[in-house]
C-alpha positions in Angstrom: -0.1 0.0 0.1 1.2 3.3 -1.0 1.6 5.8 2.0 0.5 9.4 0.9 1.9 12.4 2.7 -0.2 15.7 2.5 1.7 18.9 1.6 2.2 21.4 4.4 1.1 24.0 1.7 -2.2 22.5 1.0 -5.3 24.4 1.8 -8.7 23.3 3.0 -9.6 22.2 6.4 -11.7 19.4 5.5 -8.9 17.7 3.3 -9.8 19.5 0.2 -7.4 21.2 -2.1 -4.6 18.8 -1.0 -1.5 17.8 -3.0 0.0 14.5 -1.6 3.4 13.0 -2.2 4.5 9.3 -1.9 7.5 7.2 -2.9 7.7 3.9 -4.4 10.4 1.8 -6.1 12.8 4.9 -6.5 9.9 7.1 -8.1 8.1 10.1 -6.5 4.3 9.9 -6.9 2.3 13.2 -6.9 -1.4 13.4 -6.6 -4.3 16.1 -6.1 -6.9 14.8 -3.3 -9.6 15.9 -5.8 -8.5 13.1 -8.3 -6.7 10.4 -6.2 -6.6 7.9 -9.0 -4.8 10.2 -11.3 -1.1 9.8 -10.4 1.8 11.7 -11.8 5.2 9.7 -11.5 8.3 11.8 -11.2 11.9 11.3 -10.7 13.5 13.6 -8.1 15.0 15.5 -10.8 11.6 15.9 -12.4 10.0 17.1 -9.3 12.6 19.8 -8.8 12.2 21.0 -12.3 8.2 21.2 -11.7 8.7 23.2 -8.5 10.9 25.6 -10.0 8.5 26.0 -13.0 5.7 26.8 -10.7 7.7 29.3 -8.5 8.9 31.2 -11.6 5.3 31.6 -12.7 3.8 32.8 -9.4 2.9 36.4 -9.6 
Protein backbone atom coordinates (compact mmCIF):
# COMPACT_ATOMS: atom_id res chain seq x y z
CA UNK A 1 0.00 0.00 0.00
CA UNK A 2 1.25 3.48 -0.88
CA UNK A 3 1.65 5.86 2.05
CA UNK A 4 0.66 9.35 0.91
CA UNK A 5 1.87 12.48 2.70
CA UNK A 6 -0.10 15.72 2.51
CA UNK A 7 1.84 18.81 1.56
CA UNK A 8 2.17 21.40 4.31
CA UNK A 9 1.25 24.02 1.67
CA UNK A 10 -2.12 22.40 0.94
CA UNK A 11 -5.27 24.29 1.85
CA UNK A 12 -8.68 23.29 3.03
CA UNK A 13 -9.47 22.23 6.57
CA UNK A 14 -11.67 19.34 5.49
CA UNK A 15 -8.92 17.74 3.41
CA UNK A 16 -9.86 19.50 0.19
CA UNK A 17 -7.33 21.04 -2.15
CA UNK A 18 -4.52 18.76 -0.99
CA UNK A 19 -1.41 17.86 -2.90
CA UNK A 20 0.02 14.54 -1.75
CA UNK A 21 3.40 12.94 -2.31
CA UNK A 22 4.53 9.33 -1.96
CA UNK A 23 7.59 7.22 -2.78
CA UNK A 24 7.56 3.82 -4.44
CA UNK A 25 10.37 1.85 -6.09
CA UNK A 26 12.66 4.87 -6.51
CA UNK A 27 9.93 7.01 -8.07
CA UNK A 28 8.11 9.93 -6.50
CA UNK A 29 4.35 9.97 -6.93
CA UNK A 30 2.30 13.15 -6.92
CA UNK A 31 -1.49 13.46 -6.82
CA UNK A 32 -4.23 15.91 -5.98
CA UNK A 33 -6.83 14.81 -3.42
CA UNK A 34 -9.65 15.79 -5.79
CA UNK A 35 -8.53 13.06 -8.23
CA UNK A 36 -6.73 10.40 -6.18
CA UNK A 37 -6.62 7.91 -9.07
CA UNK A 38 -4.72 10.36 -11.26
CA UNK A 39 -1.08 9.91 -10.21
CA UNK A 40 1.91 11.66 -11.73
CA UNK A 41 5.14 9.63 -11.43
CA UNK A 42 8.26 11.82 -11.20
CA UNK A 43 11.96 11.40 -10.74
CA UNK A 44 13.51 13.57 -8.03
CA UNK A 45 15.00 15.75 -10.79
CA UNK A 46 11.59 16.02 -12.45
CA UNK A 47 9.98 17.13 -9.20
CA UNK A 48 12.61 19.83 -8.69
CA UNK A 49 12.02 21.06 -12.26
CA UNK A 50 8.25 21.14 -11.69
CA UNK A 51 8.60 23.11 -8.44
CA UNK A 52 11.01 25.59 -10.05
CA UNK A 53 8.59 26.14 -12.91
CA UNK A 54 5.66 26.70 -10.55
CA UNK A 55 7.66 29.17 -8.45
CA UNK A 56 8.83 31.05 -11.54
CA UNK A 57 5.25 31.53 -12.73
CA UNK A 58 3.84 32.77 -9.41
CA UNK A 59 2.90 36.45 -9.36
